C-alpha positions, 0 to 999 in steps of 0.5 A, a space after each residue: 959611253 953609249 956612243 962608242 963604236 961596236 966591238 962586236 955586233 949582229 943584225 936585227 933580222 938575224 934573231 928570233 925572240 920569245 915575244 914572236 908569238 905575241 907581237 902581231 904585225 901592227 906592233 911590229 909596224 909601229 916599232 919599225 923606227 927602233 930597228 938598228 944594229 945590235 951588240 957590244 960596245 967598248 968595255 963590257 961588264 956583266 950585272 947579275 940582278 937578284 939571283 938569290 935562293 928565294 927566286 928558286 924555292 919549290 923547284 921547277 914547277 909553275 909559279 902558280 903552284 908555288 904561290 901558297 908556300 913560296 910566294 917569292 919563287 919564279 919556279 920553272 922560269 928561274 930554274 930554266 935560266 940557271 944553265 944559260 946564266 952559268 954559261 954567260 958567267 963562264 964566258 964573261 970570266 973567260 974573256 976578262 969581263 967583270 961580273 958584278 952581283 946585285 942583291 936585295 937588302 935582306 933586312 925587312 924594313 919600310 923601304 922595298 923594291 916594289 909594292 908586293 905584299 910579300 916581303 922578308 922571309 918566306 915562312 916555308 923557306 930555309 934560312 938561306 933564302 937571301 943567299 946567292 943560288 949556289 950555281 950562280 954565286 960570286 967568284 972570289 974577288 967579284 963585286 957585290 952591290 946591295 940595293 934596297 929599291 928595284 934598280 941596281 943603280 938607285 942608291 948604290 955604288 954601281 955607276 961609280 964601279 962601272 965608270 971606274 972600269 971604263 965600262 961602255 956596255 952593261 950586260 944584264 941577267 937575273 930577275 924579275 924581267 918586269 921588275 928589278 931587271 927592267 928598272 936596272 935596264 932603264 937606269 943603265 940606259 938613263 946613265 948613258 950605258 949601252 945595255 944588253 939583256 940576255 934573253 934566256 938569262 932573265 926570268 919572271 913569275 909571269 911568262 906574258 909579263 916576261 915576253 911583253 917587257 922584253 919586247 918593250 926593253 928591246 925596242 926602247 932601252 936595250 939590245 935583247 940577245 939570247 945567251 948563245 949570241 951574247 957568248 959569241 959576241 964576247 968571244 969576238 971582243 978585242 982582247 983589250 976591250 973588256 979589261 
């Protein structure tokens, strides 16, 4: 899967990233061995992770200001990502790239994605907390995968779904960068898929966590590309590649 030739690519030095102000020269020198060509290989699928209402509660405020009332919210970081994600969704649908929506199991139980003490419904939140954000909801016919752990791959049918479609590249959007997105990206790589994270289409409660995890994922497990670059690459795919 990951050994396929690039269908559309971009060079390492042409991009700027959200971690540029925290990655010092020593870090960049240490990670030189990971420099490579970036892009999309073969057939592509878009995997959207945990875009449910809980992550957006309280509006576009700093998450610290929302924690007492909406402890699951990513606040302004979630709301800032809505527009880039909707543009990537539109581009995927326009280019016949399948969109697969992954969401958590709403039932509170002993199996959880992380060790956070917050679980189940936020007391002040509405009853539809586990529903998809209205702007990011699945279109008719798109696949929905329900998970219980952090990774979209663990204990789900996602690998079978991707293999049945002949997918080589997995595009990832959603939340949180340091949690369920990271676990999904590492498992995508471990399962042999070339993986691309949409930089402004993922988000976290902590900006520093977001920056550092994207830096690490970009060098080790995935190509981290901004939404404009991803959309441009999607539009360059051969007509048959994403089908």
